[in-house]
Structures are given as structure tokens and as C-alpha cells.
N, C-alpha and C positions, 0 to 999 in steps of 0.2 A: 118301325125304327125303335131301337132300344134307347131307354131313357138317358143313358150316358153318352149318347151321340147327338142329343138335342141341346144346342146352345143359342136357339132363337131368341132375339131381342134382349141378349144379355150384354152387360158391359164387360168385355174381355180383354180390355186394354193391357198391352205389354205382357200378355201371356204367352208361353212358349209352347207350340205344339209340334216342335221340331222332330221329324222322324217318326210321328205318330201314325197309326192305321185309323184313319177317319172316314172310311169308304161310307157314302150315303149320309154323313153328318148335315145337320140342319143348323146353319148360322145365319139364317135369314133375318135381317133386321137387326144384327148384332152390331155392336162397336167393336171393331178389330184393329183399331189403330195401335200401332207398335207391335202387333202380334208377329210371330215367327212360326211360318208353316213350311220352312226348308225341308226337303227330302220327305215330305209327308205323303200319305197315300190318301188322295182326296176325290177319288172317283166317285162320280154321281153326287158330290157334296153340293149343297144348296146355299150360295152366297148371295142370294137375292135381296136387294135393298140395304147391304151392309155399308157400313161407313169405315173407311180406310185411310192411312196416312201416317203422320207422325203424332206420337202421344205427347202429353205434356213433359213426361220424363224425357223421351228423346229429344225434344225441343231445348229443354234445359241443358242437357249434356252437349247437344250441339252448338248451343249459344256459348258454353263454357269453353269448348274446344276452340270454336272460333275466335273468342276473346284472347285466349292464350296464344293462339297461332299469330293473330294480328299483333300483340304485343311483341312476340319474339320477331316477326317480320319488320315491325317498326324500329326495334332495337338494332336489328342487323343492319338495316337501311342507314340509320343514323350513324353507327359505327363506320360503315363503308363510306359514307359522306365525310365524316371527320377525317379519316385516313386520307381520302383523296384531296380534300381541301388543305389539310396541313401539309401534304406533300407538295402540293402545287405552290402554296404560299411560302414554303421553305425554299423551293427551288427558284422562285422568281425573286424574293427579296433577300434571301439569304438567311441561315439560322441565326446569325448574330443580330439581326434586325427584327426578329419576331418580339413583339411586345404585348402588354395586356389587352391592347385595343383589338390586335389581330385575334387573340384568343377568345375575346368577347364576341365579336362578329361571327366567328366560326361556330361557337358554341349556341349562338342565337339562331343561325341557320340550321344547325343540328336539331334544335329543339322543335323548329317549325317542320323540319322533315319528319321527325318522329311523330308529331302530332297529325299532320296530313296523312302520312302513311298508315297510321293506325286507323283513322277516321275513314279513309277510303277503304281499307281492307275489310273493316268490321262492318260498316254499312253497306258496302258493296256486295258482301255475301248474302245479305237480306235482300237487297234490291234486285239482284240478278236472278235470284231463286224465285222472286214474286212472293215472298212469304208476308204474312201480317207482322206487325210489330216494327215496321221499318222506322216510325217516329221514335219509338223506345230506343232502337239501335242508334240513331242520330243523337239522342240525348246522352246515352252512354258513351259514345264516341267524344262528344263535345266535353263532357265531364271528365273523361280520362285524360284527354289531351291538355285540358286546363289544369288538371291536378299535376300531370308530369311537368309542364312549363313552370307551375308554381312552386312545386316541392322539390324539383330535381335539377333546378339550374346551376347549383353549386357542383353537384355531381358531374353535370355535363362540362362545365368549365374545367373541373379537375381531369376529366377525360380528354379534352381538347389539349390541355397543357401537358399531359402525359404523351399524347401523340406526337407533339411538337418536339418535345425532350428526346423521345425515342428516335424520331426521324432525324433530329439534329446529331445525335451521338452516332447513328449509323451512318450518316453521311460524312462525318468527320473520319470515322474509322475506315470505311470503304465506300465511296459514292456509288461505285458500279454494283457492288453486292447489294447496297440498299435499293437501288432502282430495280434490279432483278427480283428482289424479294417482295418489293410493292407490285410489280407486274404479275407476281404468282398469286400473292394474296388478295388483291383487288378483285380480280375476275371470279375467284372462288367465293368470295363474300357477296358479290352481285348475283351469281348464279344461285347460291344458296337462298338468298333474299327473294329471287323471283320464284323459286320453287315453293317456298313457304307461302308467298303472295297467291300463286295459283292454288295451292291446297286449301288456304282459308277461303277463297272465293268459291271454290267448288264443293265445299263441306256440306253446305246446305242444299245445293243443287242437285248433288249426286247421291246424297244420303236417302236410304229407302227407309218408309216408315213400316209398312206391312210387307213381309218378304214371303215369296212363293218359289224361291229359287230351287230348282231340280224336284218340285213337287209334281205329283201325277194328278193332274186336274181333268182327266177324260170325262166328258159328259157332264162336267160341273156347270153350274148356272151362276152367273154374275148379273142377272137381269135386274136393271134399274139400281145397280150398285154405284156408290161413289167411290171411285178408284183414284186416289191421289198418292203419289210418291211410292207407288208399289213396285216391287222388283219381281217380274215374272222371268227372269233370264233363266235359260235351260230347263224351263218347266215343260212338262207334256201338257199340251192344251188342245188335243184332238177333241172335235165336236162340242166345244165350249160355248155355251149361250152368253153372248155379251150384249144382248138386246137392251137398247136405251141405257146402256151404262155410261156414266160420266167418267172419262178417262183424262187424267191431266198428270203430266211429268212423271210416267211410269215407264220402266223398262219392260216392254212387251215381249211375250214369248215369240220365239223365231217363226211360228205357223200361225200367227194371230190372223184371224179372219175378219177384216173390217166390215164385211158384208153382214155378218152376224150382230153388229152392233146396232143396226137400224131397225 
């Protein structure tokens, strides 16, 4: 084997081997977390005892994206709830009877919806994926929820007041048009919120750490490898040795032979 194809026992985290010709390469014992082997030629490659999964860099990026998506989801859920509550209150008691107390309680409920929505989304993404760091996610969720409630209460009250005023003015101008507009906007907001919620929840669970998509792994060996969060989708995996490989949360190739894992 040529020296440039020997990567045994090396730290290769976040390296890209995409589209490379690595026939017979030796990766045994290497740390290949975060590596990209998509479309590579890996016939007869040795991946025995490798460690795969998400690297620290990938985890940091996934955490940041989850945090951002959770914030956006919670904000959209809060705005949707404000519009809904403001419309119902205005419809029930009349626009002329809306007062500061109504605004206060709607704002309070909206803040709680934001806090709970963010906490459930951000922490849930870690919990469902079974990742380490759930305690950290809980602490971040609580801190973010508290910070929003403490710092943004005035902003939320102004938002609620604006919603009441907009609905009141629209109702005075044309009640039927206001109702139709509400029936169009509210479902769109709810649908968008649910889509973001699903995306944030699935981000950790579906994200791959080490990627082998479309790679040719014919006769490759993953003997005793730790395979976590790997993506083997559309890979050629004929006669691959999976003996005693520890496989968890991986997208396996279509011709995966479970009998060769034992």
C-alpha cells in the first residue's frame, strides 16, 4: 500500500475525501467523525475500529441552527397566538371595550407561549435524537425563556396593542374583509410554525456526521467500527465486512447484509 493511502490511527475529523480515489486505503483506528466520503472510490478500504459520528464542529453548527429555528418557531407561534387572541377578544367584547388589562393578559399568555415553544423545540431536538448534552440544552432553554420574558415584555405589549388596533380598524372598515383576511393569514402562520417545529426537531436526528453517500465500498471492511450517525444512502456496499460493528442512528445502504454484522 502506498504511503499516501495510509490514514491508520489518525485524527481526520472534518476532513473532506469527497470524490477521491482511495482504493485499498487504510483508515483503521482513525477518528473520521465529520468526514465526507461521498462519491469516493473506496473499494477494499479498511475502516476497522474507526470512530464515526458528528464532530464538535458539526455539533456546534447543529446547535446554532436548532437555536435559530427554535427562536423563529417560538416567535411565529407567539405572533399567531396574539393575532388569534386579539381577534377573539375583539369579536367577543367589541373593539371599543378593549383596555390595558386585556392587552396585559394577552401579552402575558404570548410570552408564556414563546418560552414554552422555544424550550420544547430546542430541548426536544436533543432528547429525540438521544444526544449528549440534554442538561445543557435545558439550561439554555430556561435561560433564553427567562431572558425573553424579562427583557421583551414591553415589546410584546406593544405587539399586542398593535394587533388590537389593526384588527379594530379593519373591523370598522369592513368586518367581512377582516374576517376573511384573518382566515387566510392564521392558517398560514400555523402551518409555517409547524413546519419550522418539525425541521428543528429533526435537525439533530437526521443530520449525518460521517457521510458515505454514493461511495463505492465494495469489499470494504468496517470490522469492530463504531458507526454512529453515518449516511450510507445510495452507497455500493457489496461484500462489505460489518463484523461486530456497532451501528446506531445510521442510514444504511440498500443492500446492507445484517448477517455480516455478527
